[in-house]
N, C-alpha and C positions, 0 to 999 in steps of 0.2 A: 689831774689825771690825763694821761696821754696813751690811748690804746688804738690798736688796729683790729678791725673786724675782717676775718678771712672766711672763705667758704665758696662753694660753687654757685653759679648763677641760680637764682631762685631760692637761696638759703634764707633770704630776708635781711640781708645786711643793711640795705638802705632804710627800711622801715625801723629796724632796731636802732640804727645810728641816730635817726631823727628823734626817736623817743628818748634816747640817752642824752642827746644835746639839750632837749627841752627840760628834762627832769633835773639834770645836773648843772645846767647853765654853762655848757662847754660848746666849742665850735664843732660843727659837722662839716667835713670836707669830703666831697665825692668827686672823683675824677670824671665819672660819666656825666654828672650834672654840670661840672665846670666846662667840659668839652662841648656839651650840648648848647650851653649859653654862648660860648664863643663862636660856635658854628652859626647859631641864629643871628648873632651880631654881625657876622661877616668880617670878624677881626682877622688880623694876620695869623694869629694862633689858630683861630677857627678854620681858616682856609688850609693851613698846614695839616691839621688833624683830619679835615674832610678829605684831603687828597689820599691819606692812608686808608680811611674807612671806605671810601668809594671803590678802592682797588682791592679791598679785602685783606689789606695788610695790617699788622699790629703797629700801633703808634710806638716809635722807638723809645726804649727806656730813658735815654738821655733827655728827650723832649718831655716825657711825663715827669721825670724828676725835677727838671727845671721849672715846670709849671707849679708843681706841688710845693717846691721849696719857696717859691715866691709867695704863694698863698699862706704857707705856714709862718713865714716871716711876718706877714701882715697880721697874723693872729697870735703872735708870740706873747702878748700881754693879757691874753684871756686866761681863764682858769684851767684850760686844757683843751683837748680835742679828741674826736673820734674820727678815724679814717675809714672810709668805705670805698672799696674798689681799688685801693692802693695801699701797699704795694701788691702787684700781681706776680712778680717774678723775683728770683733771688737777687738779680742785679738791681732792681728797684728798691729792695729792702736794704741793700748795702748803701745805695745812694741816699735813701731816706736817713739812715743813721748818720752818714757823713754830713748831710745838710743840717740835721738837728744838732750835731756836735758843734758845728760852727756857731750855733745860736746858744750853746751852753745848756742844752736840755737833751733828754733821751726818751725813748718809748718805755712805758711802764709794763705793757704786756700785749700779747696778741691772742685773740679769741677766735677759734675755728668753729664755725657752725656746721655740724654734721647732719646730713639729711639723706634719706634713701633716694635712689634714682626714681622710683615710682612717685614719691612725694614731689620731687623736683619737676618731673614731667607734668604732674597735675597742676602745680602752681604756675609754671611757665606757659603752658598751653592755654591757660585761662586768661592771660594778659590781653588787654586791649589798650592801644596807645592812640593819643590824639596827634595826627600828623602836623597840626598847626602850632600847638603850644607845648606839646610833649608830655602832657598830663597822662599818668598811667592809671588804668582801672583794672578790675578783675571781675570776671563773670560770676564768681561765687563769693568773694570776700570783700570786694570794693566796687560794687556796681554803680554805674552812672545813674543819675536821677531819671534820665530819659534813655531808654534802651538804645544802644548803638551811637549815642551822641555825647560829646564832651560836655561836662558841667560848666566849664569855663568859657568856651567859645562856640559851642554847639556844632563844631565840625564832626564829620562822621568818623567814628573810631575804626582803627585798622588792626590787623594782626601782623606784627612784624615778621619778616622772614626768619629772624633768629628765634621766634617763638613757635615755629612749626616743629612737630615731633622729631623728624629726621635731623633737623638742624640743632635741636636741643641736645640730642644724644651726641652729636659731633662736638658741640660746645662743651659738654660735660667731659668728654674724653680729653679734649685739649686742655681744659682747666685742670683736670686731675693730674696730667703729666706736668703741667707748670707749677702746680701747688706743692708737689712732693719736696723739691729742694727748698722751697719757701718755708714749709713747715719744719723741715730739718734745721734750717737756719735759726728759727726762733726757739726750737727745742734746745739746741746747743747753747743758746744764750740764756736759757732758763726763763724764757718769757712766754712760753707756749701754754695755752689752756684750751681744752676742747669742751664744747657744749652741745647738748642735744638740741637740734634746731627744729624738731617736729612740734606740732601743736599750733595754736593761735599765736599771733604776734604778742598779745598780752601775756600768755603763758610763758613763752620763750623769754620775753623781757624780764619777767619775774625771776626766772632761773638765772638770767645774766646778772641782774643786780646782786643776787646772793653770791654768785661766783666772784664778782668784782670785790665784794666786801670780804669774802674769804681770802682772796689774794692780797688784800691790804692796799689796793690801788686807789681807794677813795681817801686820799690824804689832802688836807687843805694846804694850799700853796700861797706864798706871798703874792701880792698884786703885781709885782715886777718880775715874777718867775716866768 
């Protein structure tokens, strides 16, 4: 199974992708996580990405596609994958298809997690992040064992600028504009499916599994596929 999870910031893509990967034994690839790792390592890729992030610019599609194509190639003999945070634009979706075509495979489907703005604001504004190791917590749903401190390294947790209410609304507006051509692209290819993203992670995950089964995406593949 090879699927893409789409949806606005705060829709739960990362948590659901992680659960799918564990339950189905497939690879979970997240551009955000990959970029954070490379930035922390101080690699050439990390420095290139950091230069865009620091100046408030989007990482160019060509660079994102290059990175993800390399990672997908390394995972090509797995049972499949779920992509989280990629593609974000129409150009990235086209680039993804081209990269997969060269490997002789294709996407099975794209699931869009729909959520109300009020729910997204509540989820995102409750996030707390460790500035040292990048671990993410939530004041309501994923609390640290020690209030205000990271479970992993004990660093003081912070609220990212992106998780301030005004910035959240701005991010949602930008994401909404970018997602329309992306959704249209997958609709035209007959790969698009929408899912109600409200409720607990476990509730949404249950809905997602049923939808995947209805779509017929859970097909056993050969080991060399």
